[in-house]
C-alpha positions in Angstrom: -207.6 21.3 21.8 -207.8 18.3 19.8 -204.5 16.1 19.5 -203.8 14.1 16.5 -201.0 11.5 17.0 -200.2 10.6 13.4 -197.4 7.8 13.0 -196.5 5.5 10.0 -196.1 2.4 12.4 -197.7 -1.1 12.7 -199.6 -1.2 15.8 -200.2 -3.0 18.2 -196.4 -3.9 17.7 -194.0 -5.8 20.1 -191.6 -2.9 20.1 -191.4 -0.3 22.7 -192.1 2.6 20.5 -196.0 1.3 20.2 -196.3 0.8 23.8 -195.2 4.4 24.2 -197.4 5.8 21.6 -200.5 4.0 23.2 -199.6 5.2 26.8 -199.2 8.8 25.5 -202.5 8.8 23.8 -204.1 7.5 26.9 -202.4 10.0 29.1 -203.4 13.0 26.8 -206.9 12.0 27.2 -206.7 11.8 30.8 -205.8 15.3 31.0 -208.9 16.1 29.3 -207.9 16.4 25.9 -209.6 14.9 22.7 -207.0 12.4 21.1 -207.1 10.8 17.7 -204.5 8.2 16.9 -203.9 7.8 13.1 -201.9 5.1 11.7 -201.8 3.0 8.5 -203.8 -0.2 8.2 -201.3 -2.8 8.0 -201.1 -6.9 8.1 -200.3 -7.7 11.5 -199.5 -11.1 13.3 -200.8 -9.5 16.4 -204.5 -10.0 16.5 -205.5 -8.2 19.5 -206.8 -4.8 19.4 -204.6 -1.7 20.4 -206.4 -1.1 23.7 -206.3 -4.7 25.1 -202.7 -5.4 23.9 -201.2 -2.5 25.7 -203.9 -2.5 28.5 -204.7 1.1 28.0 -208.2 2.9 28.7 -210.5 3.1 25.6 -210.3 7.1 26.0 -209.1 8.1 22.5 -210.0 7.4 19.0 -208.1 5.3 16.3 -208.3 5.9 12.6 -206.6 3.5 10.4 -205.8 5.0 7.0 -206.2 2.6 4.0 -203.1 2.5 1.8 -201.4 -0.4 0.1 -199.1 -2.3 2.6 -196.0 -2.6 0.7 -194.4 -4.6 3.5 -196.5 -7.5 1.8 -193.9 -7.3 -0.9 -190.8 -6.9 1.3 -189.4 -10.3 0.4 -189.5 -9.5 -3.4 -188.4 -5.7 -3.3 -186.4 -5.4 0.0 -187.0 -3.9 3.4 -185.8 -0.3 2.3 -187.8 0.0 -0.7 -190.8 -1.2 0.9 -190.4 1.2 3.6 -190.0 4.0 1.3 -193.0 3.2 -0.6 -195.0 2.6 2.4 -194.1 6.1 3.8 -195.0 7.7 0.3 -198.5 5.8 0.4 -199.3 7.0 3.9 -197.9 10.5 3.6 -200.2 10.9 0.5 -203.2 9.8 2.7 -202.2 12.1 5.6 -202.2 14.9 3.2 -205.8 14.6 2.5 -206.9 14.7 6.3 -209.0 17.5 7.7 -207.6 18.6 10.9 -209.9 20.7 13.0 -209.1 24.6 13.6 -208.0 23.9 17.1 -206.3 20.8 16.1 -202.3 19.9 16.9 -200.4 17.5 15.3 -197.7 15.4 16.7 -195.8 13.0 14.9 -192.2 10.8 14.7 -192.5 11.1 10.9 -190.6 14.0 9.5 -192.3 13.6 6.1 -195.7 14.0 7.9 -194.5 17.4 9.3 -193.8 18.8 6.0 -196.8 17.6 4.2 -199.0 19.1 6.9 -197.2 22.4 7.3 -197.9 23.0 3.7 -201.5 23.1 5.0 -200.5 25.5 7.8 -201.5 23.2 10.6 -199.9 23.3 13.9 -197.2 20.4 13.9 -194.8 19.1 16.5 -192.3 16.6 15.9 -191.7 13.8 18.5 -187.9 13.3 18.5 -186.1 10.2 19.8 -182.8 10.6 18.0 -180.8 12.9 15.5 -180.2 11.0 12.5 -176.8 9.7 11.4 -177.4 10.2 7.6 -179.5 12.4 5.2 -179.4 15.0 7.8 -180.1 18.0 5.3 -183.1 16.3 3.8 -184.2 15.8 7.5 -183.7 19.5 8.4 -185.6 20.6 5.1 -188.7 18.5 6.2 -188.7 20.0 9.7 -187.7 23.7 8.7 -191.4 25.0 9.7 -192.1 22.7 12.6 -193.7 24.3 15.6 -191.8 22.5 18.0 -189.7 19.7 18.8 -190.4 17.5 21.7 -187.2 15.4 22.7 -186.9 12.3 24.9 -183.7 13.2 26.3 -181.2 16.2 26.9 -178.8 14.4 24.3 -181.5 14.5 21.8 -182.4 18.0 22.5 -178.6 19.2 22.4 -178.4 17.8 19.0 -181.5 19.6 17.6 -180.2 23.0 19.2 -176.9 22.4 17.6 -178.6 22.3 14.1 -180.6 25.4 14.5 -184.0 24.3 16.4 -185.2 26.5 18.9 -188.4 25.5 20.3 -187.8 22.6 22.1 -189.1 20.7 25.1 -187.1 17.8 26.9 -189.8 15.2 27.9 -188.1 11.8 29.0 -190.3 8.6 28.5 -192.3 7.3 31.6 -193.7 4.8 33.7 -197.3 3.7 34.6 -196.7 3.9 38.2 -200.1 2.1 39.1 -198.9 -1.0 37.6 -196.1 -1.2 39.9 -197.9 -0.6 43.1 -199.7 -4.0 42.8 -198.7 -6.6 45.2 -196.9 -9.6 43.8 -196.8 -13.2 44.8 -193.1 -13.8 43.7 -193.1 -17.5 44.4 -196.4 -17.7 42.3 -194.8 -15.8 39.5 -191.6 -17.7 39.5 -193.5 -21.0 39.3 -195.5 -19.5 36.6 -192.3 -18.8 34.6 -190.4 -21.9 35.7 -187.9 -19.7 37.6 -185.8 -21.2 40.3 -186.9 -20.6 43.7 -183.3 -20.8 45.4 -181.4 -18.6 43.0 -180.5 -14.8 42.8 -182.0 -13.6 39.5 -180.4 -10.9 37.4 -182.9 -10.0 35.0 -182.8 -8.2 31.6 -185.9 -7.0 29.8 -186.2 -5.9 26.0 -184.8 -6.7 22.8 -181.5 -8.5 22.3 -179.8 -6.0 20.0 -176.0 -5.6 20.1 -176.2 -2.0 21.6 -178.4 -3.2 24.3 -175.3 -4.9 25.9 -176.7 -8.5 25.8 -173.3 -9.9 24.9 -171.8 -8.2 28.3 -174.5 -10.4 30.3 -173.9 -13.5 28.4 -170.1 -13.1 28.9 -170.6 -12.6 32.7 -172.9 -15.7 32.8 -169.9 -17.5 31.5 -167.5 -16.0 33.7 -169.3 -15.3 37.1 -168.2 -17.5 40.0 -171.1 -17.3 42.3 -173.1 -20.4 41.3 -176.3 -19.2 43.0 -176.9 -16.4 40.3 -179.1 -17.0 37.4 -179.4 -14.7 34.3 -183.0 -14.3 32.9 -183.6 -12.6 29.4 -187.2 -11.3 28.9 -188.0 -10.4 25.4 -186.3 -10.8 22.0 -187.3 -11.9 18.4 -187.6 -15.5 17.7 -184.3 -15.3 15.7 -182.1 -13.4 18.2 -183.6 -15.7 20.9 -182.4 -18.8 19.0 -179.0 -17.2 18.2 -178.3 -16.7 22.2 -179.5 -19.9 23.1 -177.3 -21.5 20.7 -174.3 -19.5 22.3 -175.6 -20.6 25.7 -175.5 -24.3 24.5 -172.2 -24.0 23.1 -170.7 -22.6 26.5 -172.7 -25.0 28.7 -174.3 -22.1 30.4 -176.7 -23.7 32.9 -177.3 -20.3 34.5 -179.0 -18.4 31.5 -182.8 -18.5 31.1 -184.9 -17.1 27.9 -188.4 -16.5 28.6 -188.9 -14.7 25.1 -191.9 -12.3 24.7 -193.9 -11.7 27.7 -197.2 -9.7 27.7 -196.7 -6.1 28.8 -199.2 -6.6 31.6 -197.2 -9.3 33.0 -193.9 -7.4 33.1 -194.3 -5.5 36.1 -194.8 -8.8 38.2 -192.0 -10.4 36.4 -189.5 -7.7 37.1 -190.3 -7.5 40.8 -189.2 -11.2 41.1 -185.7 -10.3 40.3 -182.9 -9.3 42.9 -181.0 -7.1 40.1 -182.4 -5.7 37.0 -179.9 -5.2 34.2 -179.4 -2.0 31.7 -176.1 -2.7 30.1 -176.3 -0.5 27.0 -173.1 -0.3 24.9 -171.7 3.1 23.6 -171.5 1.8 20.0 -173.6 4.4 18.5 -175.1 7.7 19.4 -178.4 6.5 20.2 -177.1 4.5 23.0 -174.7 7.0 24.2 -176.7 10.0 24.0 -180.2 9.9 22.6 -182.2 6.9 24.2 -184.5 7.3 27.0 -185.2 3.6 27.8 -188.8 2.8 28.9 -187.3 -0.2 30.9 -185.2 2.1 32.9 -188.3 4.1 34.5 -189.9 0.6 34.9 -186.9 -1.1 36.4 -186.8 2.2 39.0 -190.5 1.7 39.8 -190.1 -2.3 40.6 -188.3 -1.6 43.9 -185.4 -3.7 42.6 -181.9 -2.3 42.5 -180.6 -1.4 39.0 -177.3 -2.0 37.4 -177.0 0.1 34.5 -174.3 1.4 32.3 -172.7 4.5 33.0 -173.8 6.6 29.8 -174.6 10.2 29.5 -177.9 9.1 28.2 -178.6 6.9 31.3 -177.1 9.3 33.7 -179.8 11.9 32.8 -182.1 9.8 35.2 -179.8 7.1 37.1 -176.9 8.2 39.5 -174.9 6.8 42.4 -177.8 7.4 44.8 -180.6 5.6 42.8 -178.7 2.9 41.1 -175.3 1.1 40.5 -173.5 2.2 37.6 -170.6 0.2 35.7 -168.2 1.3 32.8 -170.1 0.4 29.6 -168.9 -2.6 27.7 -166.5 -3.4 30.7 -167.1 -7.0 31.9 -164.5 -6.9 34.8 -166.4 -3.9 36.1 -169.8 -5.3 35.6 -168.9 -8.3 37.5 -167.5 -6.5 40.2 -170.5 -4.4 40.7 -172.5 -7.8 40.9 -170.6 -8.8 43.6 -170.8 -5.5 45.4 -174.8 -5.7 45.3 -174.8 -9.2 46.5 -172.1 -8.3 49.4 -174.1 -5.4 50.5 -177.7 -6.1 50.8 -178.6 -2.6 52.6 -176.9 -0.7 50.1 -178.9 -2.4 47.4 -182.1 -1.7 49.4 -181.2 2.1 50.0 -180.6 2.5 46.2 -183.9 0.8 45.2 -185.7 3.0 47.8 -184.4 6.1 46.2 -185.2 5.0 42.6 -188.9 4.6 43.9 -189.0 8.1 44.9 -187.0 9.6 41.9 -189.2 7.7 39.5 -192.4 9.7 40.7 -191.8 12.5 38.5 -191.7 10.2 35.4 -195.2 9.0 34.9 -196.8 9.0 31.7 -199.3 11.5 33.1 -196.6 14.0 34.1 -195.0 13.8 30.6 -198.4 14.4 28.8 -199.0 17.4 31.2 -195.5 19.2 30.1 -196.1 18.3 26.4 -199.9 19.9 26.8 -198.4 23.2 28.2 -195.5 23.1 25.7 -197.9 22.9 22.7 -200.4 25.4 24.1 
């Protein structure tokens, strides 16, 4: 079988979906499949190639389709029109592709499903949410899909509720090898100028509203324990500047922003933390039901206690035996749970040990095996 992973995305990208796509290509190839990643040729401020940027094996092919990059005109025509025209151009190019007779296509783009099903090609949709708008158009584009691979139970339930039958639930994963490496915590802390004499509560990822960053900032303002420091890893330049401004206005000396850190360094950095934070807010269905955060699995593999929002999307993986859960978007409960963690070190160790056991079934390789069995 040959797998064609076709996605209309800029790669490499600093966003999590690019990493997920690269890891799945690598993992499918490690299972003995022939894999070809097909993406548009786009202007990119990231100059490293995909293999180096994501630190993945060169065991799959990459094909760039040449179509005009309408995002070059974004400042003149707006992001929505640029995206629409980019999608049309890429879809046109994909429609001319030749797929081998034993080929299987996986894509995150519903318009790709529609154009390839017209050619009687076997196509599976890689679903990470159910759309909030234009649902009838979305369903129409997927009406002949061979199957849907859902990142969470919540996503699968949404597809089932809308008439889709052939569904696989395959949560995201983690590269367990990266988290088995020994780390000199002092060396890493010195490298990133982190305090050696403080307890570190670390958040990794983009600084979006629904990710609960505001909750962490409020906690930094209200927390009484002066031995705690809140560290943010990731975020766009604009978001970092915004939160740095808030931090300065409130005279917060217990907040550190590290900005973008290379993916290869994240595992080491997370192991320096005393608590890893996953404070998602239930302000949309993606956060509450659909998301399967890659960082959740990476947190679990870090051997550090996880403090996470008590949302159905999170409870698919985390529970009271492998993490501390707090009432989402509730500052008081968030602070109370922080106090519980630092007042009961043995309990924190027990939870992190169980998380290390539970995360074993969420490797990228295990996800690849499930999907290969499904599409066959």
